[in-house]
C-alpha positions as CSV (number, residue, x, y, z in Angstrom):
1,X,113.1,-35.7,26.0
2,X,110.1,-33.5,25.2
3,X,110.5,-31.1,22.3
4,X,107.4,-29.1,23.2
5,X,107.9,-25.4,23.5
6,X,107.4,-24.2,27.1
7,X,104.1,-22.2,27.6
8,X,102.6,-23.3,24.2
9,X,99.6,-25.7,24.2
10,X,99.8,-28.5,21.7
11,X,97.4,-28.3,18.7
12,X,94.5,-30.7,18.8
13,X,95.0,-33.9,16.8
14,X,93.1,-34.1,13.5
15,X,91.2,-37.1,14.8
16,X,89.9,-35.1,17.8
17,X,88.7,-32.3,15.5
18,X,86.9,-34.7,13.2
19,X,85.2,-36.3,16.2
20,X,84.1,-32.9,17.5
21,X,82.7,-32.0,14.1
22,X,81.0,-35.3,13.8
23,X,79.3,-35.0,17.2
24,X,78.2,-31.4,16.3
25,X,76.7,-32.6,13.0
26,X,74.9,-35.5,14.7
27,X,73.5,-33.2,17.3
28,X,72.3,-30.8,14.6
29,X,70.7,-33.7,12.6
30,X,69.0,-34.9,15.7
31,X,67.6,-31.5,16.4
32,X,66.4,-31.0,12.9
33,X,64.5,-34.3,13.0
34,X,62.4,-33.2,15.9
35,X,58.7,-32.7,15.2
36,X,58.5,-29.0,16.2
37,X,61.9,-27.8,14.7
38,X,60.2,-26.1,11.8
39,X,57.9,-24.1,14.2
40,X,60.9,-23.1,16.4
41,X,62.9,-22.0,13.4
42,X,60.0,-19.8,12.0
43,X,59.5,-18.2,15.4
44,X,63.2,-17.7,15.9
45,X,63.8,-16.0,12.6
46,X,60.6,-13.9,13.0
47,X,61.7,-12.7,16.5
48,X,65.3,-12.0,15.5
49,X,64.4,-10.1,12.3
50,X,61.7,-8.0,14.1
51,X,64.0,-7.0,17.0
52,X,66.9,-6.4,14.7
53,X,64.7,-4.3,12.4
54,X,63.4,-2.1,15.2
55,X,67.0,-1.5,16.4
56,X,68.2,-0.6,13.0
57,X,65.2,1.7,12.2
58,X,65.9,3.6,15.4
59,X,69.6,4.0,14.4
60,X,69.1,4.8,10.7
61,X,66.2,7.2,11.2
62,X,67.3,9.2,14.3
63,X,69.0,12.1,12.5
64,X,66.4,12.6,9.8
65,X,63.6,12.4,12.4
66,X,65.4,15.0,14.6
67,X,65.7,17.4,11.7
68,X,62.2,17.0,10.3
69,X,60.1,16.4,13.5
70,X,62.3,17.6,16.3
71,X,62.5,14.1,17.9
72,X,65.0,11.4,17.1
73,X,62.4,8.7,17.8
74,X,59.5,9.8,15.5
75,X,60.1,7.1,12.8
76,X,61.0,4.5,15.4
77,X,57.8,5.2,17.4
78,X,55.7,4.8,14.2
79,X,57.4,1.5,13.5
80,X,56.9,0.3,17.1
81,X,53.3,1.4,16.9
82,X,52.7,-0.7,13.8
83,X,54.1,-3.7,15.6
84,X,50.9,-3.8,17.7
85,X,48.6,-4.6,14.8
86,X,51.4,-6.6,13.3
87,X,51.6,-8.9,16.3
88,X,47.8,-9.2,16.3
89,X,47.7,-10.4,12.7
90,X,50.7,-12.7,13.3
91,X,48.6,-14.3,16.1
92,X,45.6,-14.4,13.7
93,X,47.7,-16.1,11.0
94,X,49.0,-18.5,13.6
95,X,45.5,-19.3,14.9
96,X,43.2,-19.5,11.9
97,X,42.7,-23.0,10.4
98,X,44.0,-23.6,6.9
99,X,40.6,-24.5,5.7
100,X,39.1,-21.2,7.0
101,X,42.0,-19.2,5.5
102,X,41.5,-20.8,2.1
103,X,37.7,-20.0,2.2
104,X,38.6,-16.3,2.7
105,X,41.0,-16.2,-0.3
106,X,38.5,-15.1,-3.0
107,X,37.1,-12.3,-0.8
108,X,40.6,-11.1,0.1
109,X,41.4,-10.8,-3.6
110,X,38.3,-8.8,-4.4
111,X,39.1,-6.5,-1.5
112,X,42.7,-6.1,-2.8
113,X,41.5,-5.2,-6.3
114,X,39.1,-2.6,-4.9
115,X,41.8,-1.2,-2.7
116,X,44.2,-0.7,-5.6
117,X,41.4,1.1,-7.5
118,X,40.7,3.3,-4.5
119,X,44.4,4.2,-4.4
120,X,44.2,5.6,-7.9
121,X,41.1,7.6,-7.0
122,X,41.9,9.0,-3.5
123,X,45.4,7.9,-2.8
124,X,48.3,10.0,-1.4
125,X,51.3,10.7,-3.6
126,X,54.9,10.3,-2.4
127,X,58.0,10.5,-4.4
128,X,56.0,10.4,-7.7
129,X,54.0,7.3,-6.8
130,X,50.4,7.3,-5.7
131,X,50.5,4.1,-3.7
132,X,49.1,5.1,-0.2
133,X,45.8,5.8,1.4
134,X,45.6,8.2,4.4
135,X,43.9,6.7,7.4
136,X,44.1,9.6,9.8
137,X,46.7,12.2,10.6
138,X,50.0,11.4,9.0
139,X,49.4,7.7,9.0
140,X,49.0,5.9,5.7
141,X,48.6,2.3,4.4
142,X,49.9,0.8,1.2
143,X,47.3,-1.7,-0.1
144,X,49.7,-3.2,-2.7
145,X,51.6,-5.0,0.2
146,X,48.5,-6.9,1.1
147,X,47.6,-7.7,-2.5
148,X,50.7,-10.0,-2.7
149,X,49.2,-12.1,0.1
150,X,45.7,-12.1,-1.5
151,X,47.1,-13.3,-4.8
152,X,49.1,-16.0,-3.1
153,X,46.1,-17.4,-1.2
154,X,43.7,-17.1,-4.1
155,X,46.1,-18.3,-6.8
156,X,46.9,-21.4,-4.7
157,X,43.2,-22.0,-4.2
158,X,42.5,-22.0,-7.9
159,X,45.6,-23.9,-9.1
160,X,45.5,-26.7,-6.5
161,X,42.0,-27.6,-7.8
162,X,43.5,-27.9,-11.3
163,X,46.7,-29.7,-10.5
164,X,45.6,-32.8,-12.5
165,X,45.3,-30.7,-15.7
166,X,48.2,-28.2,-15.1
167,X,50.0,-29.7,-18.1
168,X,47.4,-28.1,-20.4
169,X,48.3,-24.4,-20.9
170,X,44.6,-23.4,-21.0
171,X,44.0,-24.4,-17.4
172,X,47.4,-23.4,-16.1
173,X,46.9,-19.8,-17.4
174,X,43.3,-19.0,-16.7
175,X,42.2,-17.3,-14.6
176,X,45.2,-16.7,-12.4
177,X,47.4,-15.1,-15.1
178,X,44.7,-12.6,-16.3
179,X,43.9,-11.6,-12.7
180,X,47.6,-11.1,-11.9
181,X,48.1,-9.0,-15.1
182,X,45.1,-6.8,-14.0
183,X,46.8,-6.3,-10.6
184,X,50.1,-5.5,-12.3
185,X,48.4,-2.9,-14.6
186,X,46.9,-1.2,-11.5
187,X,50.3,-1.1,-9.9
188,X,51.9,0.3,-13.0
189,X,49.3,3.1,-13.0
190,X,50.4,4.2,-9.5
191,X,53.3,3.8,-10.7
192,X,55.2,1.2,-8.6
193,X,57.5,-0.9,-10.6
194,X,59.2,-2.5,-7.6
195,X,55.9,-3.9,-6.3
196,X,55.0,-5.0,-9.8
197,X,58.1,-7.1,-10.0
198,X,57.3,-8.6,-6.6
199,X,53.8,-9.5,-7.8
200,X,55.4,-11.1,-10.9
201,X,57.6,-13.2,-8.6
202,X,54.4,-14.3,-6.8
203,X,52.8,-15.3,-10.1
204,X,55.8,-17.3,-11.3
205,X,56.2,-19.1,-7.9
206,X,52.5,-20.0,-7.9
207,X,52.6,-21.6,-11.3
208,X,55.9,-23.3,-10.6
209,X,54.9,-24.9,-7.4
210,X,51.5,-25.8,-8.8
211,X,53.3,-27.9,-11.5
212,X,52.9,-25.7,-14.6
213,X,54.9,-26.9,-17.7
214,X,58.4,-25.6,-17.9
215,X,57.8,-24.2,-21.4
216,X,55.0,-22.1,-20.0
217,X,57.2,-20.9,-17.3
218,X,59.9,-19.9,-19.8
219,X,57.4,-18.0,-21.9
220,X,56.1,-16.2,-18.9
221,X,59.6,-15.3,-17.7
222,X,60.5,-14.0,-21.2
223,X,57.3,-11.9,-21.3
224,X,58.0,-10.6,-17.8
225,X,61.5,-9.6,-18.7
226,X,60.3,-7.9,-21.9
227,X,57.6,-6.0,-20.0
228,X,60.0,-4.9,-17.3
229,X,62.4,-3.6,-20.0
230,X,59.6,-1.7,-21.7
231,X,58.5,-0.2,-18.4
232,X,62.0,0.7,-17.5
233,X,62.6,2.5,-20.7
234,X,59.2,4.2,-20.8
235,X,59.7,6.5,-17.8
236,X,62.6,9.0,-17.6
237,X,63.4,8.3,-14.0
238,X,63.5,4.6,-14.5
239,X,65.7,5.0,-17.6
240,X,68.0,7.2,-15.5
241,X,68.3,4.4,-12.9
242,X,69.2,1.8,-15.5
243,X,71.7,4.2,-17.1
244,X,73.4,5.0,-13.8
245,X,73.5,1.2,-13.0
246,X,75.3,0.5,-16.3
247,X,77.5,3.6,-16.1
248,X,79.4,3.4,-12.8
249,X,80.9,6.8,-13.3
250,X,77.5,8.5,-12.8
251,X,77.8,9.7,-9.2
252,X,75.2,12.4,-9.4
253,X,71.4,12.5,-9.9
254,X,70.1,8.9,-10.3
255,X,73.5,7.3,-9.4
256,X,74.0,9.3,-6.2
257,X,72.0,7.1,-3.9
258,X,73.6,3.8,-5.1
259,X,77.1,5.3,-4.9
260,X,76.5,6.6,-1.3
261,X,75.3,3.1,-0.3
262,X,78.6,1.6,-1.5
263,X,80.6,4.2,0.4
264,X,78.6,3.2,3.6
265,X,79.3,-0.5,3.1
266,X,83.0,0.2,2.5
267,X,83.3,2.3,5.7
268,X,81.9,-0.6,7.7
269,X,84.8,-3.0,7.2
270,X,84.6,-6.3,9.1
271,X,82.9,-5.3,12.3
272,X,81.5,-1.8,11.5
273,X,82.0,1.6,13.0
274,X,79.6,0.8,15.9
275,X,75.8,0.8,16.3
276,X,74.5,4.3,16.0
277,X,77.9,5.7,14.9
278,X,77.3,5.6,11.2
279,X,77.8,8.8,9.2
280,X,75.7,8.0,6.1
281,X,72.4,8.7,7.9
282,X,73.5,12.3,8.4
283,X,71.8,13.3,5.1
284,X,74.4,11.6,3.0
285,X,72.3,8.6,2.1
286,X,68.6,9.2,1.2
287,X,66.0,6.7,2.5
288,X,68.5,5.4,5.0
289,X,65.9,3.8,7.2
290,X,63.8,2.4,4.4
291,X,65.1,1.2,1.0
292,X,68.8,1.4,1.9
293,X,68.8,0.3,5.5
294,X,71.1,-2.6,4.5
295,X,73.8,0.0,3.8
296,X,73.4,1.3,7.3
297,X,73.7,-2.2,8.7
298,X,76.9,-2.7,6.7
299,X,78.3,0.6,7.9
300,X,77.5,0.3,11.6
301,X,77.8,-3.5,12.1
302,X,80.2,-4.3,9.2
303,X,80.4,-7.6,7.3
304,X,79.4,-9.5,10.5
305,X,76.1,-7.7,10.7
306,X,75.4,-7.9,7.0
307,X,76.2,-11.6,7.1
308,X,73.8,-12.2,10.0
309,X,71.0,-10.7,7.9
310,X,71.9,-12.9,5.0
311,X,72.0,-15.9,7.3
312,X,68.5,-15.2,8.7
313,X,67.0,-15.0,5.3
314,X,68.8,-18.1,4.2
315,X,67.3,-19.9,7.3
316,X,63.9,-18.6,6.3
317,X,64.3,-20.1,2.8
318,X,65.4,-23.4,4.3
319,X,62.6,-23.5,6.8
320,X,59.9,-22.4,4.4
321,X,60.7,-25.0,1.8
322,X,61.2,-27.6,4.6
323,X,57.6,-26.9,5.8
324,X,56.3,-27.0,2.2
325,X,57.9,-30.4,1.6
326,X,56.6,-31.9,4.9
327,X,53.0,-30.7,4.8
328,X,50.3,-32.9,3.3
329,X,47.8,-30.2,2.4
330,X,48.5,-29.3,-1.3
331,X,47.0,-25.9,-1.0
332,X,49.0,-25.1,2.1
333,X,52.1,-26.4,0.4
334,X,51.8,-24.0,-2.5
335,X,51.0,-21.1,-0.1
336,X,54.1,-21.7,2.0
337,X,56.4,-22.2,-0.9
338,X,55.2,-19.1,-2.7
339,X,55.3,-16.9,0.4
340,X,58.8,-18.1,1.2
341,X,59.9,-17.4,-2.4
342,X,58.6,-13.8,-2.6
343,X,59.9,-12.9,0.9
344,X,63.4,-14.2,0.1
345,X,63.3,-12.8,-3.4
346,X,62.3,-9.4,-2.2
347,X,65.2,-9.4,0.4
348,X,67.6,-10.5,-2.4
349,X,66.4,-7.7,-4.7
350,X,66.8,-5.1,-1.9
351,X,70.2,-6.3,-0.9
352,X,71.2,-6.7,-4.6
353,X,70.6,-3.1,-5.5
354,X,72.2,-1.8,-2.3
355,X,75.4,-3.6,-3.0
356,X,75.3,-2.5,-6.7
357,X,74.4,-5.8,-8.3
358,X,70.9,-4.7,-9.5
359,X,69.3,-1.4,-10.6
360,X,67.5,0.5,-7.8
361,X,63.8,-0.6,-7.6
362,X,62.7,0.7,-4.3
363,X,61.7,-2.5,-2.5
364,X,61.9,-2.8,1.2
365,X,63.9,-5.3,3.3
366,X,61.2,-7.4,4.9
367,X,60.8,-6.9,8.7
368,X,63.8,-4.6,8.8
369,X,63.1,-1.5,6.6
370,X,60.8,1.1,8.1
371,X,57.3,1.0,6.7
372,X,54.1,0.1,8.7
373,X,52.1,-1.7,6.0
374,X,55.0,-3.9,5.0
375,X,55.7,-4.7,8.6
376,X,52.1,-5.7,9.4
377,X,51.7,-7.8,6.2
378,X,55.0,-9.6,6.6
379,X,54.1,-10.4,10.2
380,X,50.9,-12.0,9.0
381,X,52.8,-14.1,6.5
382,X,55.1,-15.3,9.2
383,X,52.0,-16.2,11.3
384,X,50.8,-18.4,8.3
385,X,54.2,-20.0,8.0
386,X,54.2,-20.8,11.7
387,X,50.6,-22.2,11.4
388,X,51.7,-24.4,8.6
389,X,54.6,-25.6,10.7
390,X,52.1,-26.6,13.4
391,X,50.3,-28.6,10.7
392,X,53.2,-30.8,9.7
393,X,52.1,-34.4,10.4
394,X,54.6,-35.1,13.1
395,X,53.9,-31.7,14.7
396,X,50.1,-32.5,14.7
397,X,50.8,-35.8,16.5
398,X,52.8,-34.1,19.2
399,X,50.6,-31.1,19.7
400,X,47.4,-33.2,20.1
401,X,48.8,-35.3,22.9
402,X,47.3,-34.8,26.4
403,X,49.4,-32.3,28.4
404,X,51.1,-30.8,25.3
405,X,51.0,-27.2,24.1
406,X,51.0,-25.0,27.2
407,X,52.1,-22.0,25.2
408,X,49.3,-22.8,22.6
409,X,46.7,-22.7,25.4
410,X,48.0,-19.4,26.6
411,X,47.7,-18.0,23.0
412,X,44.3,-19.6,22.6
413,X,45.5,-21.7,19.7
414,X,43.3,-24.7,18.8
415,X,45.0,-28.1,18.4
416,X,46.1,-28.5,14.7
417,X,43.8,-30.9,12.8
418,X,45.4,-33.6,10.6
419,X,44.9,-33.1,6.9
420,X,42.1,-35.1,5.3
421,X,41.9,-35.1,1.5
422,X,38.5,-34.1,0.1
423,X,36.4,-37.0,-1.0
424,X,35.3,-36.8,-4.7
425,X,31.7,-37.3,-5.7
426,X,32.6,-40.5,-7.5
427,X,34.3,-41.9,-4.5
428,X,31.3,-41.0,-2.3
429,X,28.9,-42.9,-4.7
430,X,31.1,-46.0,-4.5
431,X,31.0,-45.9,-0.7
C-alpha cells in the first residue's frame, strides 16, 4: 500500500541530483576547454556590462538631468554618444596586432605625460580637481584615464625585456618606477587621489607579473601605503573622508554621501524597488549616476542586481587571468594580467566604498558609471583583451583554418599570427 501523500510529487533521489550536477559540470568543463571560450567570455562580459551601464545611467541620472538641463535624457545621451568612439577604439584594440601595439607603447606614454602637463596648464576644474580638458561645448576628456593604459603597455614593454634580470632590484625598479612616480606626482597636483591609487595598482601589478622579487613588492606596498596616508592627512577634505569613515556617527558633511548610499542599499532588499523607481536619485544621493551608481543598482534591483554586477566582474577576473596563462607572448601576458587587475581592483574599490568597507575615493565603476573618457578607455582595454584571446595558441589554430572566421571578415580582422619568440643575436650567429 502506497504511503505517498496524494497530489504531492516525490522528491528526487539524491543519486539523480548528483548525476544532474555531474552532467552539468561535465558540460561546463567541455565548454571551457573549447579554443574560443576566452574570446566569447570577454565579448559576453563586455556586452552585458555596457548595456547594463547604459540602462543604469539612464535611470540614475534622469532626475538630476531634468532639474539641471530640462531633459531626463541629457546625461544618458552623452554616455550613448561616447559609446560611438568607444566602440571604434574597441574595434581598434581588437584589430591591431600585438607587435604593432607594443611598438606604439613608448609614444603613448609620452603623449600621456604631455596630456597630464596640459591639464595642469589649461585644464577645467570640477569639484576641486583640475583633471579635465574641454574639447568643445560642454564636452571634456580626462587624460588620466588613458595614462593607465599607456603605463601598462610601456611598462610591460620595458619589463619583459628585463625578465631575466628582474631578481636584481636595480633593473626591476628603473625606469618603470621613476616614470610611474612622475605620473603620480602629476595626478596629485590636480589633485586626484583616486586615480593616483589606480595608477599605483597598475605599477604593482606590472612588477608582480613581470617577476619582481617579493621583498621589492613588499617595500613598494609599504611605501605606497605610507604615501597614501600622508596624502590623505594633508588635505582637509581627504582627512574629513577618513574621519567620517572611522566615525560611523558622522551623517553630515563628509559622511553624508556614504550614509545615503547605505540607506539606498538597505531599501533595495532582495529584488529591489524596481528599475527606475528608486528614491535616492531624487537629490538624496550626490553623484548617483557616477561614483555611487552601485547604490542605485542595489536600491532598484536589490541584492540580485548587485550580485549580477559582482558576478560579471568575477567572470572578467577569471577570463583575464585565463587568457594571460594561455598566451605565449610574454609582453601580451603582462599586459592582459595587469589590465585585468586594475579593472577588477577599480571595481572592487568603487563597490567597497559604496557599501562602507573603504573610505570614499571617487573612482568610477568601469563600463557602468557615467563618464565618457572612462567608457572609451575601458572599451579599448576590452578590445585588447579580446585581441589577446584571439591569439591564444588554440584560438590561432582555429581562426586560421579555411572557412573560419566569418564575423572576423565582416569586422575586417586579420587572422591572428602565432607567436614567434625573437631570435637573439647570439643565436643568429650560430645559425
